[in-house]
N, C-alpha and C positions, 0 to 999 in steps of 0.2 A: 504494500500500500504506500503510495506517495504521500508525503506530509501535506496536510491541508493548509492552504494559504488564504488568509482572510484579512480584509482591511475593514476595520470597524472601530467605532469609538470605544465601546465596551461590550464584550460578548463573553458569555460563560454558559456553555451548553453541554450537557451530558446525554449522549444518545444511548438507546437501548442496547446497542451492540457492544457497549463497554468502552467506547471511545470518548475521551473527554477533550473538549476544545477549551483552551486557556483564554482568559481575558487579555486584551491588549489595547493599546491606544492607537490613534490614527497614525498611519505611515509606518507601523511596526508589522513585521511578519510574525504570524502566530503558527505554531506547530502543535501537533497532538501526538501522543504515544499510546500504544495499546494498553489496556488494563485487563488481562485475561482472567484475573480472579474476581472481576466485577466489583471491586471496592471503590471505583471512581478515581483511583490514583494511578497514573501512568507508571510503566515499569521503570522509567528513568528516575522517578522520584520514590517509587515504592521500594521499601527495604525488605519486603517479603512478597515477591511476585505471585507465588502460588497460594499464599495465605494459609500455609500449613503450620504456622507458629515457629518456624525455623528461619532465622535471618538469611538472606541470600548469600552473604559472605561465609556462612557456615553450612550451606545447603548444597549437596552434591548434585541435586536435581531441582534447580530453583523454579522450573516451570512445571513440575510434577508434584502435586500435593500428596500423592501416595508414597513418595520416597524422599528421603533426605540424606541417607548414608550409603556409601559404597566402599566398604572396608578394603576389598582387594583390588579396587580400581579397574574392574573388568567391564564397566558400563552397565552392570545389572545391579539395581538397588538391593539393599539387604533384605527388604521385605519379600522380594521375588527370588532372590538368589538362594539356592539350596546349599551353597558352600561359601559363606561370607568371607572367610579368610583364605580360600583357595588352597587349603592344605591337603586336599584329596580325601577329607573325611566330611561326610554330610553333616550339616548343622544338627540334625536330629540325633546324631551319634557323637557329637563333639561337645565335650564339657566346656571348651573354651572356643566358641565359634568365631570369635574375633581375633584370635591369636594363632598365627600360622606356625609358631614354634612348638606348640604342644596341643594335645587334644584330650588329655586325661587329667582330671582334678578330683581325686578320690573323695576328699573331705569337703569339696564344694566351697572352699574359702577364696576362690578367685585366683589362686596361684597354682599353676600346673605342676604335676608331679616331678618334672625334670628339675625345677628350681625350688620346689617346696622341700624343706628339710624335715617336715613331719607330714607325710602324705595322708595319713588317716586322721590327723588332728586329735590324737589321743594324749598329746603332751610329752611323748617320748620321741626323741630324734630317730629318724629312719635307721641310722647306723647302730643304734642301741636297741632297736625294736625287733623282736623275733618275727613279728608279722607286721611289716610297715604299712600294709594296706588293710589291716583289721584292727579297728579301734577297741576291740574287746580284750586284746592281749597287749600288754605294755611292757612286761619285764620277763627276764629269764629266770627269775627267782633269786634268792639270796646267794646261791652258790652257782657261779657259771659252770663249774665242773659237773653240776648235776644235770645239765642238758643231755638229752639222748641223741647222740650223733649216729647217723646210719653206719652200719658195718662197712668198713673200708675207708672211713674218715676218722679224724682224731680231734677231740675237743682241745681247744687251745687254753681253756681256763678263763678266757675273756669273752665268751659268748659266741665264738666261731667254731664251726666244724671244718678243720683243715683237710684239703684234698691231698693225697699222696702225689709225689712227682711222677709216678708211673701207675696208670690204671690198666690192669691186665685182665680184669674180669668185670662182668656187668655191675654197674653201680647206679643207684637211684638217690638223687638229692631231694629229700622229702621237704615239703612245705613246713614251716614252723621253725626252721633253723636258718642261720646265716652262714654262708660258706666262704672259705678263704683260699685263694690261690697264692701260695708262697713260692714264687718263682715259676718256672715253666712246668706245666702239668700236661703230660702226654697220654692220650687215650689210645691203646693198642700199640703195635710196633711197626706199622706199615710205612713209617717215614724213614726206615732203613732200606738199603738197596735190596731189590728183589731178584730172585732167580725165576719166579713165575708168579702167577696171581694167587698162589697159595703158600709159597715158600720164600723165605729170605735167602739172600746170597750166602749167608752163613750156614744154611741148612736147617735153621729153626723154622717152625711153622708160623705162618702169618696169623696173627690173632684177629678174631672177630669179636669186638667188645662194643657194648652199647652203654653210653652214659645218658641216663634219663634225668631230666630236670623238671620238677613239677611246677605248675603255674604259681606265680607269686614269689618264687625264690629269688633272693638277691645273692649274687656271687661277687665277692670283693677281691681285688688284686692288692696284695700287700705292697706298700710303698717301697720304691727303690730296689725291687727284686726282679724287675723285668717280667712280671707275672703275665703269662700267656697260657691259654687253653688250646691245645692242638688235637684235633680229631684226625687220626692218620688213616691211610688207605686200608680198607677192609673193616674199619670200625665206623660207628655212627653215633651221632648225638640226637637225642629226642627231647628237644626243648620246645614244648608245646604250651605256650602261655595263652592267656585269654585277654580280651580287650580290657576287662576290669582288673585282671591279675597278670600283668606282663612279667616276664623274666628279665632281670636286670643284671648286667655286668658293669662294674664301676670301680673306681678307687675306693680305698677303705675309709677315707675321711668323711665328715658329715656333708651332705648335700651333693649336688651334681654340677657345681660351678667351676671346677678345676679343669685342667687339661694335662695330658701326658702322665697321669697318675698310675696307670698300669698299662700293660702291653695291648692285648686285644684277643680276638678269637680267630682261629685258623681252621678251615676245613679242607682236607686233602682228598683227592680221588684218583682214579685210573685214567681219566679222560685227557690224555696228551699223547703226542706221537712217540715221545721218548721219555725217559726219566729225567726230571729236572730237580735241582736242589737250590732253593732260593733263601736258604738260611734256617728254615724250620724243619729240614729233612727232605727226603725224596718224595716226589709225587709223579703221576703219569704212569704209562704202561711199561712194564719191564720188557727187555729185549725178547724178540721171537714170540711175542704174543699179539693177539688181535686187539686193536683199540676198541674200547667200549665207551660210548657217549651217553648211555642211558642208565648208568649206575647211580646209586644213592649214597650220600654221606650223612643222610638223616633228615631231620626236620628242625627248622628255625621258624617259629610262628609266634607273633607278638613278643619279640625280643628287643630289648634296648641295650645298646653298648655306649657307655658314657665315659668321658675323660680318658680315652685311649691314647696310644702313641708314645709310651714311655721311651725316653732316650736310651734306657738300658736294653730294651727289647727291640726298638725300632720296627714295630709291627703296626699295620693299619688297624682301624677299628674292627672290621671283619675282612679277612682274606679268604677268597675261594681259590684253591689251587688244584686245577684239573678235576673239578667236581662234575658229575654227570647230571643229566636232565631229571633223573629220579629224585634229586635232592629238593625238598620243599622249602622255599624261602618266601615268607609272606608276612606282611605287617611288621617291618623292621624300622627301628629308629636308631641312627648313629649320631651322637651329639658331642660337640666340644672335644675334638681330638687334636693332638699336636701334629699328627701325620695325616695320611689319607683317610677318608671315611670308609668307603667300601671299594675294594679292588678285586678283580677276578683275573687270574692268570690261566690261559688255556681253558679247556673244558667246555661244557655245554650247559651254561647256567640259565635257569628259568627263575625269575623272581618278580614279585609284584607288591605294590603298596609299600614303597620305600620312602622314608624321610631321612634326609641327611642335612644336618645343620651345624653351623659354627665350627667348621674344620679350619685348621691353620693352613693346610695345603689343599690340594684338589679334593672334591667331595666324592666323585664317582669315577672309577677308572677301569673300564672293560678293556683288558690289555692282552697282548702277546698271543693272539690266535683264539681268543675266547669267542664262542658262538652262543646261541640261545636267544632268549627273549626277556627284556626288562621293561616293565610297564607300570604306570601310575606312580610316578616319581616326583617328589618335591625336594628341591635343593635350595637351601638358604645359606649363602656364603657368609662367613664371619667378616666383620669389619677389619679384623687383623690379617685376613688372607692377603698375601702378596699379589700384586697385579700380574706377576709372572706365573701364577698358578690358576689354571682354568677350573671352573666348577666341574666340567666334564672333560676327562682326559683319555685319549686313545694312545696306546703305545704298542707298536707292532715290531719290536726288536726281534722277538723270537717267534714270529708267526703273525699273519694278517688277521686282525680282529674283525668280526662281521656279525655282531649281535643286532637284533632288532629292538629299537627303543621306541616306546610309544607313550603318549600322555605324560610328557616331562615338563615340569615347571621349574624355572631357575630364577632365584631372586638375588 
């Protein structure tokens, strides 16, 4: 609409269509501006154009009275958007629908579990709480030695059940205890050189060990020990957490705000053309055997790895080394690490619903010949991340990587 031009001595008219003509004196040009909210005040003068009670300078949709906020800036107002913070978790399932860095708030205090030092709000810090997500249990009792640790672990006398450095038979970490990695913990013996898929080069039998971790369990890495959990070829991890009771690996101090406080988690498999050794032992197929890309190193479901990347261990948050497509990797959060977040060497990795946040170096690195499918990924880079480190890193030194990535958001 072209501005109306009137010459009159005094004129003030408001028309039914919501257009107001301003009064003016002789020989002055008068203009009008639309007033879509029908309040008789043109938009140039109106501080709330859509009359929704939110000032225009604070309204993401100043001409839409049904919307005023757009947290993730995707052009869809929060009232219509089903994922306001664009973290890959629907608002209906997200305890913190306006915070992309976390989605679980067990005690409903407005602070996500990743930064909350008392997740269940029972007054006992998570590091001292035998069940940090259950506010009905707050203490270990008067004697920490009185806790019942699963067979195969040892009570430290300070509230932890310590894992042995070598796990050679099936072990279950039951809920209700806190567990400690005191240095490198190796499950099975498959990270030694193999003669076949069932026998070590030394002639010893390849062990088939399963480490089961129940939902809600916290596993802590002892400070300055290079604490790492390694699942070797032939063995498996069964870490099957839930949305309300995830499994957490972190440093042993209070809260989840540090970085590099323990090593990380390593899963190894047979899916590589030859045997490789990247520091945590051998992975891939032994000589004179057929490569298998559909093997399983176990299950990681609703697992959090926080404060990883210890200088002593120099391991990423989670490392997949030659794992097969039978490995289940779903609903994973890697947060606040000194090194890489999640890296996959070789193998045929399938993973979905991954959140990687506040890593010092690159967040996601499908490298050196890895295949498979990675989807529904949210990456939030740390303000401390160097400009030389990409959120997504491909490295093809020892093989061309060709995974399929879908539904990836990087912030």
